[in-house]
N, C-alpha and C positions, 0 to 999 in steps of 0.2 A: 589536398592535404591529408596526410596520414596522421593517425593518432599514435603517439609513442607512449603516453602515460595517462592513466585514469586515476585521479585523486579523489578520494571520498573521505568525508569526515567520520562516518561510521559505516560498517559493512552493510547494514540494512538500508542505507539511504539510496542505493541504486534500485533495488526492487524489494517489495515486501517479502517475497519468498522466491526461491529458485535462483538466487544470485550465483550459486556455484556454477551453473551452466554458463553464465556470462563470464565468470572468472576463468573458466576452462577455455572458452573461445578467445579471451584476451591472451591467455598463455599460448594458445595455438598460433595466433597471429602476431605474437611478439610484442604485445602491449603490456607494459608494466602497470600493475595495479598497486596503488599505495593507499592504505587505510590509516588515517591519522590517529583516530581514537580507537585503538584496539582494546577490546575487553578480553578477558581470559577465554581461551578456546573452550567452547561448550561441547558437551558430549553429543553424540548422534541423537540420543533421546531428548535432550534439552532443545536441540535445534528443531527436531520434529515437533515437539510440543509448542515451541514458539511459532513455527509455521502454521500449525493448526489454529492457534489463537489469533494469528493475523487474518487467516481466512474467515474465521467466525466473525471477527471484528468488521471486516469489509462487507460481508454479506448482511450482517445485522444492521449496519449503517445504511445499506441500500434499502433493506426492508423497512426500517423505521423511518427513513427519509422519505420513502414513497408514501407511507401512511401519513406522514406529516403533511406532504403536499396535497394528498387527497382531503385531509381534514381542513386545510386552509381553503381549498376550493369549495368545500361544503359550507364553510363559514361565510365566504364571499357570496355564494349563491343565496344563502339565507338572508344576508344583509340586503341584497338586491330585492328579494321578494318582500322583505319587511318594509323597505322604502316605498314600494309600489302600493302597499296597503295603507 
């Protein structure tokens, strides 16, 4: 099966950033891209700023998520040690 149409609720639902590459590929292969909830077209600077914010959000979530996991592990280890005492 070939894909004729790609329907998105928002432009950024496909990828956090870099969606223009996918849209270009869709155009090259004859796939129609339909974005239902279009916002006003942002300037290049606004798009770039949004992309940078998304990147920071992803990496900070990974960083703090891993710290959270480490902290949970430490708490579990401390509970085990305290139960043995």
